[in-house]
N, C-alpha and C positions, 0 to 999 in steps of 0.2 A: 504494500500500500504506500502511495507517495506520501511524503512528509511535507509539512508546511515549509515554505521557503524562508530562509533567514538571511538578511542582508549581511550580517557579520560572517556567516559561513561562506557566502559567496565572495565577499571581500577577501577573506583568508585564502580561498581557493585561487582567486586572481593573483594575490601576492605570491603564493607558493608556486604557481605554475605558468605565469605569463611568459617567463623566459624559456620554458620548455616548449610552449606553443610557438613562440617567435623563432626559437632555434630550429624547430621542425620546418617552418616556412623558409628560414634562411638557407636550408639545404635544398629546398625545392624550387624557389623562385630566384630571379637574378637581380632584384632591386630591393633596396631598403623600404621604399614606398609600398611595394606590393606586400612585403612581409608584414609591415605595420598594418596595412589595410586589412589583410587576411586575418591577422591576430585580433584586431579590433572586432571584425565580423564574427570570429569564433566566440569571443566573450559576449557579444551581443546575443548571439543565438543561445549560448549557454545560460545567460541570465533569463531569457524568455522561457527556457525549459527547466530551470533550476528546481522548481517544485516537483518535477518528474524524475529527478536524479535519484537513483536507488543504490546506496552504497553496498548493498548485498550483491549487486550484479557486477559492479566494477568500481575501481578506485576513481577518485576525482580526476587524477592525471590521465588515466586510460580513457575515461569518458570525454574529457576535454580534447584529447588528441584524436579520438574517433570523430568528434565534431570537426576538428581541423582537417582531417583527411577528407571528409565529405565536402567541406568547403573548397578544398584544393581541387577535388574532382569537378565540382561545379565551375570553379575558376577556369580550369583547362577546357571544359566543354564550351564555356562562353567565349573563351579566347579563340578556339577553333572556328566558331561561327562568326568571328569578327565583331562581336558585340560584347566586348569585355566590360564588365560592370566596374565602374569607378565611383568612389565616394565623391560627392560634390566638393569643390575646392575648399569651401568653408568648413567642411566636416573632417578634413584631413588633419592628422596630428601636426602640431606646431613643429616647424623644422622640415616638414616633408614637402612643403609647397615650393615648386620650382627648383628643387634641389636635385641635381643630377650627380650622383656619386658612384664611381665604379665599385663593385662589390669588394675588391681587395683593399680599397682605400678606407672603407667604413667598417671592415671587420665582419661583414655579414657573410655567412656561408663559408664554403671551403675556398682554399687558395686556387688560383686559376689552373694550376697543373692537376690538382685533385678534381676540380670541377670537370675538366676535360676527361679524366679517367672515369669519373662517375657517369658521364654521358655514354660510355661504352657498355655500361651495365643495363640490364633489362629494367623495366618499370618497377616490378615488384622488388628487385634487389635494391634499387635506389630508395624505395620507400622504407624498406627495413633499415638501411643505413641511416636515413634521415630520422627515423623514429629512435634508433639506438643512440646516435651521436648528436643529432640536433634536438630531439625531444627528450634525451636522457632517460629513455625507458629501458627497463630490464628485458631480458629475453622472454620471461613469462608475461610481462605486460604487453609486449609486441604480439606474442602468440594470441593473447586474449583479444587485442584490438583488431588483429587481422584475421581472426578465426583460423589460425594455423596451430599445429602442434609445436611444443617447445623444441623438440628435436628438429623439426623443419626449419624453424627460425634460426637455430644454432647452425644448421647446415648452410642456410642461405648466407648468414653472416660470415661464416668461415670461408665459403667459396668466393663471396664478393670481396672480402678483404684480401684474399690471395690474388684475385684478378686485379684489384686496385694496386697492390704492391708491385705486381709484375708490370703494369702499365706505367707506374711512377718510376720504377727502375729503368725501364726502357726509355723514358723521356729524359732521364738524367745522363744516359750514355753519350759520350762525345760523338759528334757526327763527323765522319771522314769527309774531307773536301776533295 
């Protein structure tokens, strides 16, 4: 049975997990503005559904990152259709207006070499990496959020990290002229 919403509980959930959600988006999108907008949208949606959150079914972090994953899917779908949803200029976080920063300059997401190596992975592999390192989720939390077994998540992580290591090592090798 749903419990009544508490503003203090939601505020604590926000404080505890805003950087996990932002970090997840940082691994998946290429601009600070998009990561901020999608993080804001995640917490807006979570606030609207807060009275339906059931701690017996998932942790707050897992629940929030499941919302974030759904928002990211919606974002990619709208982006493909050419109708990307944007917040009105006045609703954007302060500092995001007209600010064009390269990802490596603002510390958002992975370094350019790692980003290139991540692009070589499949969508599911990138998502597991983003949840683990961007969202700071454990293997068990990822398994719960993605409806996979823990063994499957561990296998995906292991295989993906090996592929990333190989790609990064290959990019560091001196090129013959």
